[in-house]
N, C-alpha and C positions, 0 to 999 in steps of 0.2 A: 504494500500500500504506500502510495505517495501522498504526502501531506501538502496542503495548499499553502502552508506557512513557508516563508523564505528561510533559507539556512541561517542559523544564528551565528553571529559574528561577535567578536570581542570589540565592539565599536564604542569608543569613548567619545562623547561629544567634544567639540572644539572648546577647550577650557578657557581660552583667551576671550572668546566671544561671550561665554557665560559670565565671566568676571566683569566684563565691561557692562553687560546687561544688569548685573547686580549693582554696580556703581551707579548706573543711570537710575535704577529704582531708588537708591539712597539719595542721590544728589538732586534729581529733578524737583521733588517736593520742596527741598531746601531753597532752591533758586526761585520758586514761586512765592516764597515769603520775603524776598528781598524788598527793601523799601523802593519807592519810586526813583529816588536819586541814584540808586544802584542798579536800576533796571538794565542798563547797557551791559554791565558786568554779568548779570544773570543770563542775558541773552547770549553772550559770548560763551559762557560756561555750558549752556544747553547745546549750542551749536557745535562746540568742540566735542562734547560727549557723543552726540549723534554722528558726527564725522568719524569718530573712533569706532563706533559700532558698525558704520558702513564699511570702513576699511577692514574690520575683522571679518565681516561677511565676504568681502571681496578676497581677502587673504585665504579664506577657507575654500573658495571656488576656483582660484586662479592656478595656472600651471607655473608661471614665472612669478615668484612671490617676493623676491628680494627687495625690489623698489617699493612695493606696497608695505612691506614690513618696516622699511625705513620711514615711509610717510607716517605710519602709525606711531613710530617712535617719536617723531617730531611732534605729532599731535599730543601725545602723552606728556611730553615736556612742556608744551604750551599750556595744557590743562593744569599741570602742577604749578606753574607760575600764576595762573589765574586763581587757583584755589588759595595759594599763598597770599595773593593780593586781596582776596575777599576776607581773609582773616587778619589782615594787617591793621593794627590800631592807628598807626601813623597816617595811613591812607585816608581814613575817614574823618580825621580831625579830633580835637580833644572833647568836643561836645557830644559826638555820636559814637555809638557802638559799631563795630564792624559787622557786616552782614552775616558772617559765620562766627559762631562761638568757638572757643578753644577746643571743646570736645568734638564739635562737628568737623573742625579742621583736622583733628587727629584721626578720626574715623575715615574721613575722605582720603587723607594722606596714606592710610594703611591700604585702602583700595588701590590707590595709584601705585604704591610700592609693590603690591602683589601682581598687578598687571604688568609692571615693569620687569619683575622677575620672570614671569611667564614669557613675555616678549623677548627678553634677553636670551633665554634658553632657546626659544624658537629661532631667533636670528643666528645663534651659534650653530644650531643644527642645520641651517641652510648653508652656512659657510663650509661645512665639511663633515 
């Protein structure tokens, strides 16, 4: 008897895309709570996260992946700088609190660090 089920494979989902998705689920609601004066920073953060997710999907589907991985690395660095800027007290002035609290910054930085590690291992595997 032959089963209609496809053969089972040891398929592990693309972890980089999963982690970026988790980061978006964490960061997107935070950016919605930014004040009106920080709306441009929130827009840049959301755009950067979506661009990273797009590049991760593209990376999963492409045959020549090195340039896409490098673009994703650049976007990750840009996101790190934006998150750092959103948590910087000097940027907002003495009267105003930064859009991200210290705890929110630490959690987001952990997401970025984990994505960076996964991406670094992936780039190293592409090199050789």
